[in-house]
N, CA, C and O atoms as a GROMACS GRO file, in nm:
protein
  296
    1MET      N    1   0.115  -0.142  -0.025
    1MET     CA    2   0.003  -0.016   0.001
    1MET      C    3   0.077   0.126   0.003
    1MET      O    4   0.161   0.146   0.091
    2GLU      N    5   0.045   0.227  -0.095
    2GLU     CA    6   0.137   0.324  -0.087
    2GLU      C    7   0.133   0.465   0.042
    2GLU      O    8   0.034   0.500   0.106
    3THR      N    9   0.231   0.507   0.046
    3THR     CA   10   0.201   0.610   0.183
    3THR      C   11   0.044   0.641   0.178
    3THR      O   12  -0.039   0.619   0.266
    4HIS      N   13   0.030   0.686   0.079
    4HIS     CA   14  -0.079   0.805   0.078
    4HIS      C   15  -0.202   0.727   0.100
    4HIS      O   16  -0.283   0.774   0.180
    5GLN      N   17  -0.229   0.614   0.041
    5GLN     CA   18  -0.345   0.523   0.051
    5GLN      C   19  -0.314   0.487   0.204
    5GLN      O   20  -0.407   0.517   0.279
    6ALA      N   21  -0.211   0.434   0.260
    6ALA     CA   22  -0.251   0.418   0.406
    6ALA      C   23  -0.270   0.542   0.510
    6ALA      O   24  -0.341   0.531   0.609
    7PHE      N   25  -0.227   0.615   0.491
    7PHE     CA   26  -0.269   0.766   0.548
    7PHE      C   27  -0.408   0.799   0.522
    7PHE      O   28  -0.460   0.865   0.612
    8ALA      N   29  -0.501   0.763   0.394
    8ALA     CA   30  -0.617   0.807   0.392
    8ALA      C   31  -0.704   0.689   0.462
    8ALA      O   32  -0.825   0.687   0.485
    9GLU      N   33  -0.612   0.595   0.486
    9GLU     CA   34  -0.749   0.430   0.504
    9GLU      C   35  -0.720   0.490   0.698
    9GLU      O   36  -0.824   0.491   0.763
   10THR      N   37  -0.608   0.526   0.763
   10THR     CA   38  -0.612   0.586   0.904
   10THR      C   39  -0.679   0.630   0.924
   10THR      O   40  -0.773   0.585   0.991
   11ILE      N   41  -0.668   0.803   0.856
   11ILE     CA   42  -0.782   0.881   0.874
   11ILE      C   43  -0.946   0.851   0.902
   11ILE      O   44  -1.026   0.891   0.987
   12ARG      N   45  -0.957   0.753   0.776
   12ARG     CA   46  -1.123   0.696   0.783
   12ARG      C   47  -1.141   0.642   0.891
   12ARG      O   48  -1.225   0.686   0.969
   13ARG      N   49  -1.056   0.524   0.920
   13ARG     CA   50  -1.080   0.439   1.047
   13ARG      C   51  -1.084   0.496   1.162
   13ARG      O   52  -1.148   0.443   1.253
   14PHE      N   53  -1.030   0.589   1.176
   14PHE     CA   54  -1.055   0.645   1.298
   14PHE      C   55  -1.066   0.783   1.281
   14PHE      O   56  -0.990   0.855   1.346
   15SER      N   57  -1.142   0.829   1.210
   15SER     CA   58  -1.225   0.967   1.181
   15SER      C   59  -1.170   1.070   1.216
   15SER      O   60  -1.236   1.156   1.275
   16ILE      N   61  -1.016   1.093   1.187
   16ILE     CA   62  -0.943   1.189   1.198
   16ILE      C   63  -0.980   1.273   1.140
   16ILE      O   64  -1.014   1.221   1.034
   17SER      N   65  -1.008   1.418   1.130
   17SER     CA   66  -0.991   1.520   1.020
   17SER      C   67  -0.910   1.580   0.985
   17SER      O   68  -0.833   1.626   1.069
   18LEU      N   69  -0.889   1.606   0.849
   18LEU     CA   70  -0.780   1.710   0.813
   18LEU      C   71  -0.744   1.827   0.896
   18LEU      O   72  -0.634   1.843   0.948
   19ALA      N   73  -0.839   1.902   0.903
   19ALA     CA   74  -0.871   1.984   0.996
   19ALA      C   75  -0.787   1.955   1.153
   19ALA      O   76  -0.712   2.042   1.198
   20GLU      N   77  -0.801   1.874   1.200
   20GLU     CA   78  -0.747   1.873   1.294
   20GLU      C   79  -0.582   1.823   1.304
   20GLU      O   80  -0.501   1.844   1.394
   21ILE      N   81  -0.568   1.759   1.192
   21ILE     CA   82  -0.396   1.748   1.186
   21ILE      C   83  -0.326   1.856   1.131
   21ILE      O   84  -0.207   1.882   1.151
   22SER      N   85  -0.437   1.941   1.033
   22SER     CA   86  -0.333   2.074   0.992
   22SER      C   87  -0.308   2.139   1.119
   22SER      O   88  -0.191   2.163   1.149
   23ARG      N   89  -0.415   2.176   1.208
   23ARG     CA   90  -0.405   2.280   1.353
   23ARG      C   91  -0.285   2.181   1.453
   23ARG      O   92  -0.241   2.231   1.556
   24LYS      N   93  -0.249   2.065   1.418
   24LYS     CA   94  -0.131   2.013   1.480
   24LYS      C   95   0.003   2.039   1.451
   24LYS      O   96   0.102   2.051   1.522
   25THR      N   97  -0.023   2.048   1.291
   25THR     CA   98   0.105   2.054   1.188
   25THR      C   99   0.138   2.166   1.166
   25THR      O  100   0.255   2.198   1.144
   26ASP      N  101   0.030   2.255   1.167
   26ASP     CA  102   0.068   2.366   1.020
   26ASP      C  103   0.094   2.329   0.920
   26ASP      O  104   0.192   2.372   0.858
   27ILE      N  105   0.003   2.225   0.869
   27ILE     CA  106   0.021   2.182   0.708
   27ILE      C  107  -0.149   2.215   0.678
   27ILE      O  108  -0.255   2.179   0.729
   28SER      N  109  -0.116   2.286   0.586
   28SER     CA  110  -0.273   2.354   0.509
   28SER      C  111  -0.366   2.181   0.521
   28SER      O  112  -0.324   2.068   0.541
   29GLN      N  113  -0.499   2.233   0.498
   29GLN     CA  114  -0.545   2.131   0.478
   29GLN      C  115  -0.537   2.117   0.357
   29GLN      O  116  -0.540   1.997   0.328
   30ALA      N  117  -0.526   2.195   0.255
   30ALA     CA  118  -0.553   2.172   0.072
   30ALA      C  119  -0.483   2.047   0.086
   30ALA      O  120  -0.530   1.937   0.056
   31THR      N  121  -0.298   2.084   0.162
   31THR     CA  122  -0.184   2.014   0.112
   31THR      C  123  -0.241   1.876   0.169
   31THR      O  124  -0.248   1.788   0.083
   32LEU      N  125  -0.280   1.844   0.284
   32LEU     CA  126  -0.314   1.727   0.349
   32LEU      C  127  -0.428   1.688   0.257
   32LEU      O  128  -0.449   1.567   0.263
   33SER      N  129  -0.492   1.739   0.191
   33SER     CA  130  -0.600   1.676   0.122
   33SER      C  131  -0.535   1.647  -0.021
   33SER      O  132  -0.593   1.564  -0.090
   34ARG      N  133  -0.422   1.707  -0.070
   34ARG     CA  134  -0.388   1.650  -0.192
   34ARG      C  135  -0.263   1.538  -0.171
   34ARG      O  136  -0.217   1.482  -0.270
   35PHE      N  137  -0.219   1.514  -0.057
   35PHE     CA  138  -0.149   1.399  -0.042
   35PHE      C  139  -0.261   1.294  -0.004
   35PHE      O  140  -0.232   1.177  -0.028
   36LYS      N  141  -0.339   1.310   0.031
   36LYS     CA  142  -0.442   1.181   0.061
   36LYS      C  143  -0.496   1.152  -0.080
   36LYS      O  144  -0.537   1.038  -0.102
   37ASN      N  145  -0.498   1.202  -0.135
   37ASN     CA  146  -0.547   1.202  -0.290
   37ASN      C  147  -0.445   1.106  -0.379
   37ASN      O  148  -0.479   1.024  -0.464
   38GLY      N  149  -0.337   1.133  -0.344
   38GLY     CA  150  -0.203   1.107  -0.394
   38GLY      C  151  -0.163   1.165  -0.509
   38GLY      O  152  -0.088   1.123  -0.598
   39HIS      N  153  -0.245   1.309  -0.492
   39HIS     CA  154  -0.178   1.435  -0.604
   39HIS      C  155  -0.029   1.525  -0.540
   39HIS      O  156   0.020   1.612  -0.612
   40ASN      N  157   0.028   1.498  -0.416
   40ASN     CA  158   0.107   1.549  -0.364
   40ASN      C  159   0.189   1.449  -0.279
   40ASN      O  160   0.141   1.359  -0.210
   41ASP      N  161   0.336   1.484  -0.298
   41ASP     CA  162   0.440   1.451  -0.215
   41ASP      C  163   0.504   1.511  -0.079
   41ASP      O  164   0.594   1.596  -0.079
   42LEU      N  165   0.452   1.460   0.027
   42LEU     CA  166   0.536   1.587   0.139
   42LEU      C  167   0.626   1.599   0.199
   42LEU      O  168   0.664   1.678   0.286
   43GLY      N  169   0.687   1.460   0.120
   43GLY     CA  170   0.850   1.475   0.182
   43GLY      C  171   0.844   1.420   0.332
   43GLY      O  172   0.748   1.437   0.407
   44SER      N  173   0.962   1.351   0.362
   44SER     CA  174   0.970   1.297   0.498
   44SER      C  175   0.945   1.359   0.634
   44SER      O  176   0.886   1.299   0.724
   45ARG      N  177   1.005   1.517   0.649
   45ARG     CA  178   0.977   1.573   0.736
   45ARG      C  179   0.834   1.590   0.789
   45ARG      O  180   0.782   1.566   0.898
   46ASN      N  181   0.778   1.652   0.643
   46ASN     CA  182   0.633   1.691   0.658
   46ASN      C  183   0.584   1.547   0.719
   46ASN      O  184   0.534   1.548   0.832
   47LEU      N  185   0.595   1.427   0.652
   47LEU     CA  186   0.518   1.300   0.670
   47LEU      C  187   0.539   1.272   0.820
   47LEU      O  188   0.437   1.224   0.869
   48GLN      N  189   0.658   1.290   0.923
   48GLN     CA  190   0.683   1.253   1.041
   48GLN      C  191   0.585   1.330   1.120
   48GLN      O  192   0.494   1.276   1.183
   49ARG      N  193   0.611   1.493   1.113
   49ARG     CA  194   0.489   1.598   1.150
   49ARG      C  195   0.405   1.529   1.160
   49ARG      O  196   0.385   1.491   1.275
   50ILE      N  197   0.309   1.474   1.048
   50ILE     CA  198   0.158   1.409   1.025
   50ILE      C  199   0.173   1.304   1.119
   50ILE      O  200   0.071   1.294   1.188
   51LEU      N  201   0.254   1.228   1.147
   51LEU     CA  202   0.261   1.132   1.216
   51LEU      C  203   0.251   1.117   1.340
   51LEU      O  204   0.168   1.047   1.397
   52HIS      N  205   0.342   1.186   1.392
   52HIS     CA  206   0.348   1.214   1.527
   52HIS      C  207   0.239   1.303   1.572
   52HIS      O  208   0.225   1.309   1.694
   53ALA      N  209   0.145   1.387   1.487
   53ALA     CA  210   0.013   1.416   1.532
   53ALA      C  211  -0.082   1.359   1.547
   53ALA      O  212  -0.159   1.415   1.625
   54LEU      N  213  -0.126   1.244   1.497
   54LEU     CA  214  -0.186   1.135   1.542
   54LEU      C  215  -0.173   1.081   1.633
   54LEU      O  216  -0.057   1.093   1.674
   55PRO      N  217  -0.275   0.984   1.733
   55PRO     CA  218  -0.246   0.927   1.851
   55PRO      C  219  -0.250   0.780   1.835
   55PRO      O  220  -0.330   0.704   1.780
   56VAL      N  221  -0.138   0.764   1.900
   56VAL     CA  222  -0.067   0.651   1.919
   56VAL      C  223  -0.129   0.534   1.830
   56VAL      O  224  -0.067   0.499   1.730
   57TYR      N  225  -0.226   0.487   1.857
   57TYR     CA  226  -0.292   0.368   1.784
   57TYR      C  227  -0.327   0.366   1.637
   57TYR      O  228  -0.321   0.267   1.565
   58ALA      N  229  -0.369   0.504   1.598
   58ALA     CA  230  -0.364   0.538   1.435
   58ALA      C  231  -0.268   0.529   1.397
   58ALA      O  232  -0.256   0.452   1.302
   59ARG      N  233  -0.132   0.607   1.453
   59ARG     CA  234  -0.010   0.584   1.384
   59ARG      C  235   0.060   0.412   1.394
   59ARG      O  236   0.145   0.368   1.316
   60GLU      N  237   0.012   0.355   1.481
   60GLU     CA  238   0.071   0.185   1.483
   60GLU      C  239  -0.051   0.124   1.360
   60GLU      O  240  -0.032   0.020   1.298
   61TYR      N  241  -0.146   0.193   1.346
   61TYR     CA  242  -0.229   0.100   1.284
   61TYR      C  243  -0.174   0.146   1.115
   61TYR      O  244  -0.175   0.051   1.036
   62PHE      N  245  -0.131   0.269   1.064
   62PHE     CA  246  -0.078   0.352   0.935
   62PHE      C  247   0.048   0.220   0.949
   62PHE      O  248   0.008   0.115   0.899
   63TYR      N  249   0.163   0.216   0.999
   63TYR     CA  250   0.274   0.187   1.020
   63TYR      C  251   0.264  -0.005   0.955
   63TYR      O  252   0.339  -0.072   0.883
   64THR      N  253   0.116  -0.040   1.033
   64THR     CA  254   0.058  -0.175   0.992
   64THR      C  255   0.054  -0.177   0.836
   64THR      O  256   0.115  -0.248   0.755
   65LEU      N  257  -0.048  -0.064   0.820
   65LEU     CA  258  -0.088  -0.061   0.651
   65LEU      C  259   0.034  -0.080   0.524
   65LEU      O  260   0.058  -0.162   0.436
   66TRP      N  261   0.106   0.076   0.585
   66TRP     CA  262   0.219   0.088   0.483
   66TRP      C  263   0.327  -0.010   0.511
   66TRP      O  264   0.397  -0.016   0.410
   67CYS      N  265   0.385  -0.117   0.634
   67CYS     CA  266   0.508  -0.173   0.607
   67CYS      C  267   0.434  -0.324   0.540
   67CYS      O  268   0.519  -0.411   0.520
   68ARG      N  269   0.318  -0.358   0.512
   68ARG     CA  270   0.322  -0.485   0.458
   68ARG      C  271   0.289  -0.494   0.302
   68ARG      O  272   0.238  -0.587   0.240
   69THR      N  273   0.334  -0.365   0.254
   69THR     CA  274   0.351  -0.405   0.127
   69THR      C  275   0.562  -0.304   0.096
   69THR      O  276   0.656  -0.323   0.020
   70GLU      N  277   0.530  -0.205   0.214
   70GLU     CA  278   0.651  -0.170   0.166
   70GLU      C  279   0.814  -0.246   0.224
   70GLU      O  280   0.930  -0.247   0.181
   71CYS      N  281   0.738  -0.304   0.347
   71CYS     CA  282   0.854  -0.361   0.432
   71CYS      C  283   0.872  -0.533   0.324
   71CYS      O  284   0.972  -0.601   0.301
   72ALA      N  285   0.767  -0.547   0.291
   72ALA     CA  286   0.814  -0.653   0.206
   72ALA      C  287   0.893  -0.655   0.115
   72ALA      O  288   0.981  -0.738   0.092
   73ALA      N  289   0.851  -0.522   0.034
   73ALA     CA  290   0.932  -0.519  -0.106
   73ALA      C  291   1.081  -0.497  -0.060
   73ALA      O  292   1.180  -0.510  -0.132
   74ALA      N  293   1.080  -0.472   0.034
   74ALA     CA  294   1.193  -0.418   0.121
   74ALA      C  295   1.339  -0.530   0.111
   74ALA      O  296   1.441  -0.504   0.174
   0.00000   0.00000   0.00000
């Protein structure tokens, strides 16, 4: 699963709004939306900011989704 897909599934599953993430990270909702839909790459620093803004259980879920394919390919 690509990073943006894991992000989209995580925030959907736990009902986390882009507005909430935006407030915690100072990344605009528009940028977050473009990333969620696969139209924008955030870069590693911004991705780290987003992941640290998520509750621990949501962050762990994201890593589980993302690592299923990314870790297996490594």
